[in-house]
N, C-alpha and C positions, 0 to 999 in steps of 0.2 A: 311099109309102116315105119314108125319112128324107132330106130335102134337106140337103146339106152346105153350111155357111155359107162364103162366100168369105172370104179373109183380110181384105179391106177391111171387110166386114160385121162380122166378129168384132172387129176393131179399133174400129169405130164403137160396137158394143155395149159393149165394155170401157170406152171413153172415157165414154159416157153413164152407165154403171154407176158409175164413179169420180166423175163430176161430181155425180150424184144423191146418192151416198154422202157426199160432201164437204158438200153443202148440208144434208143431213139431220143429219150429225154436228154442224155448227155450230148448227142450229136446236135440236137436242137439248141441247147445252151451254148455250145461252142460256136454255132453259126450265128445265133441271135444276140448274145451278150455284147459283142463288139459294136453292134448297131446302136446300143444304148450307152456306149462308153464304159461298159462293165468289164473289168479284167479279172479273170479267175484262174487260179492254178488248176492243173488236172486233178489234184487231190480234192480241191474244192468242188469241181464239177461232179466228181464221183459222189461226194457227200451230199450235195444238193440233189442230185438224181435219186439218191437213196431216200431222202426225205419225201420227194414227190411220189416215189413208188409206195412208200408206207401210207401216205395220205390217200393215194388212189386205191390201194387194197382195202383200207378202212372204209372208204366211200362205197366201194362195190359191195362189201360185206353188209354194211348198214342198210343200203338200199335193198339188197336181196332180202334181208330180215324183214324190212318194212313191207315189201311187196308180198312176202309169204304171209305176213300177219293179215294184210288187207285181203288177200286171196282166200285165206283160211277161214275167215269169219263167215 
């Protein structure tokens, strides 16, 4: 059957997902920015990565709410 995740496990998975996403975003920026002639300091990479993480979290939250509403009707 389908085992339901505990709230703590879900929180842990979400936290790891965000952390991995953050690291990947920064690594991608460091790799890709030079191709476009964009130079950014490490502090800028960290800040830009944080902005993208926030947008991503908000997107995931809003889509989940939307689907729950559509499914709930």
